[in-house]
C-alpha positions in Angstrom: 119.4 108.6 58.9 118.5 105.1 57.9 121.4 103.7 59.9 120.2 105.6 63.1 116.7 104.1 62.7 118.2 100.6 62.5 120.2 101.2 65.7 117.1 102.4 67.5 115.1 99.4 66.4 117.9 97.0 67.5 118.2 98.8 70.8 114.5 98.6 71.4 114.6 94.8 70.6 117.5 94.3 73.1 115.6 96.3 75.7 112.5 94.2 75.2 114.4 91.0 75.5 116.1 92.1 78.7 112.8 93.1 80.2 111.3 89.7 79.2 114.2 87.8 80.8 114.0 89.9 84.0 110.3 89.3 84.1 110.7 85.6 83.7 113.2 85.3 86.6 111.1 87.6 88.8 108.1 85.5 88.1 110.0 82.3 89.0 111.4 83.8 92.1 108.1 85.1 93.5 105.9 82.1 92.5 108.4 79.6 93.9 108.6 81.6 97.1 104.9 81.4 97.6 104.5 77.7 97.1 105.5 75.4 99.9 108.2 72.9 98.8 107.1 69.3 98.4 108.0 66.7 100.9 110.5 65.1 98.4 112.1 68.5 97.8 112.4 69.0 101.6 113.9 65.6 102.0 116.5 66.2 99.2 117.4 69.6 100.7 117.8 68.1 104.2 120.0 65.2 103.0 122.2 67.6 101.0 122.6 69.7 104.2 123.5 66.6 106.1 126.3 65.8 103.7 127.5 69.3 103.6 127.5 69.9 107.4 128.9 66.5 108.6 132.0 64.6 107.7 131.7 61.6 110.0 129.6 58.7 108.7 127.6 58.1 111.9 126.6 61.8 112.1 125.6 61.8 108.4 123.5 58.6 108.9 121.8 60.0 112.0 121.0 63.2 110.2 119.7 61.4 107.2 117.5 59.2 109.4 116.0 62.4 111.0 115.4 63.7 107.5 113.5 60.6 106.5 111.4 60.7 109.7 110.6 64.3 108.9 109.7 63.3 105.3 107.4 60.6 106.6 105.7 63.1 108.9 105.3 65.4 106.0 103.7 62.7 103.9 101.2 61.9 106.7 100.2 65.5 107.0 99.2 65.7 103.3 
């Protein structure tokens, strides 16, 4: 009987840890979804998208210049 109680306590501990981890990720997901990304985060995402979507250097440069113009506009809004 003592062995069964230890298993129950261990199972409860594992369950509580799993609930805590799930709660943490749910919190991060919903809190970050509500907050607007910063201008710098938007710029980084835009530049990464330029690199991913274009293979020609002139296209990448044009896309990155547009990203920087958008970032400047974002900074002026704030």
